[in-house]
C-alpha positions, 0 to 999 in steps of 0.5 A: 499500500502506497501511504502518500494517499489514503484509499479515500484518495485525498489523505496524506501520509501525515493525516493518516498517521495523525488519525491512527494516533486518535484511534490507538493512543491513550486519552492522555497522550500528546497528539502530533496534530495538536503540536505547536511551535514558536514559529508556525510551519507548513505541515509536512505531507509525510511526517508528523510534527514530532517525527520532524523534530526527531529528524532535525535533532539527528541531522544536527551538528550537536547531536554528532558531537555527542559521539566524542563527549564523556558519559562517566569515564574520560578518554577510556581506552576500551571501545565498549564504554559508553559515550554521551551518544550511546547514553542518548540511544539507550534512553530513547530505547528504554523510553519508547518501550515504556511509551509503547506499552502505555500507548503514549506518543513514541515519536514525541518520546524519541524526539525528546530523547535524542535531544535531551543531552545536546547541551552537555559539556565536554568531560560529562558532569565534571565539565558541567561543574567546572563551567558552572563555577566560572559561568554561574547558572549553567545547566546542561538541560537549559543549554540543550534547549538553547542549542535547539532554539537559537544555536543550531542550523547556523544560528537559526535554531531547529524550531522544535515543537513546544512539547519536545522543548518542555521535555528537554528543559525538564528532564534533569534530576537532582542529586537526591533521587530518581523522581526529583526535579531540577526545572520542574515536572514535564508537562506531557506524560511522554516527557515524564517517561523520558525523565524516568528512562533517563535515570534507568538507562544511566544507573544501569550502564554506568554500573555496567561500565564501572564493573568493566572498569574494575571500580566495582563488582557486580557482588558490590550491589547490596543484596536487598537492592539485588533482591528487588531489581534482580541480578545483572544488567538486563534483569535490572532494566527489565525490572525497572521498565516493567514496574514503570509500566505497571505503576503508571496510570494513563487513562484518566486525567491528570495521569502519572508516570511513576515507579512503585515505592519499593522498586524506586527505593532500590533504584535510589539505593543503586544510584547512591551506590554509583555516587559513593563508589564511582562518581565522586572517586572519579571526580577526585582523580587528577585526570578529572580535576586537570579536565576541569581546569582545562574547561575553566581556562578555555572559558576564561580565554574566550570570555576575555576575547570572544573574537578568537572564537573561530569565525562562523562557528554556529555554536555562538551568537555574536551579539551575546555577552563575551561570557555567554559566547564563551560558555556556548562555545566551550560547552559545545566542545568535544573532549578531544577538541577541548584538549586540542584547543587547550594544547594549541593555546597554552602548551609551547611548541619547540621552535625548529628550522 
């Protein structure tokens, strides 16, 4: 069947997809036909609004840079450690599984998932902490929104739908637990799914990487946590995903995406284990503190003279303050570009004929 036109003769593929959403999704799901943008656009004949958002993000330069940005381990020698890009893909996959089971809008979930970490600095959360020290208030979730609103596409932004923008801004969680909020609760159930999926993904893949690195062993997971979540990477993810599906309510307003109390408590315990035995020790390593010094030094250099930011770089707006330009440029860097730039600026080269 060719879907550019329905059997009725005049329905476009997009209109058919929108009708399928109306007929099959939960009463509380976000419908793409109701999506709004800051700058209205002529609809596509083939893709719904959230599909267009996802595609714009995947084709963005900031998305490609995630491949060379730290998730937890800075410059690991092994090939199988997560990067910020693989984290993004795992989050989107987990969120779509939950969303499909709850009959929510998978296209909206995927679009938020692909874009939620675009604003991460080089060197992961250690780099974010360092940049926030010299540019107070910097947060990667707000930077992600700034990228899609203003910095991508040669400074024109991607003009994503407001549902995706809200999910990007409100995905972050505080240190205190899985279900907390830094920028408020996402307005859509799809955004709430992505927020929990983000936590489910990282507590599991960060533990997997920590076991691979030798920092912890699988046996370090407390027995009471393992009794609830299961033993091993796949078992834990399956438990968490199934629990969210079984515990959430999406049929009557306002709806809720949640974990059961016992599973949430176990997940928070696993998160605490990671902070105590992985994140905090890594942040105290000399390599991490050197990376943070590098971020602060680069920010200071470009804030003092933003004219040195490469001409035509789409990650800054030249009318912004010097500090804002420096924060935008430094946060956009990949790990290796930041190291190469620091070396070019501060490491002397020996003279030769």
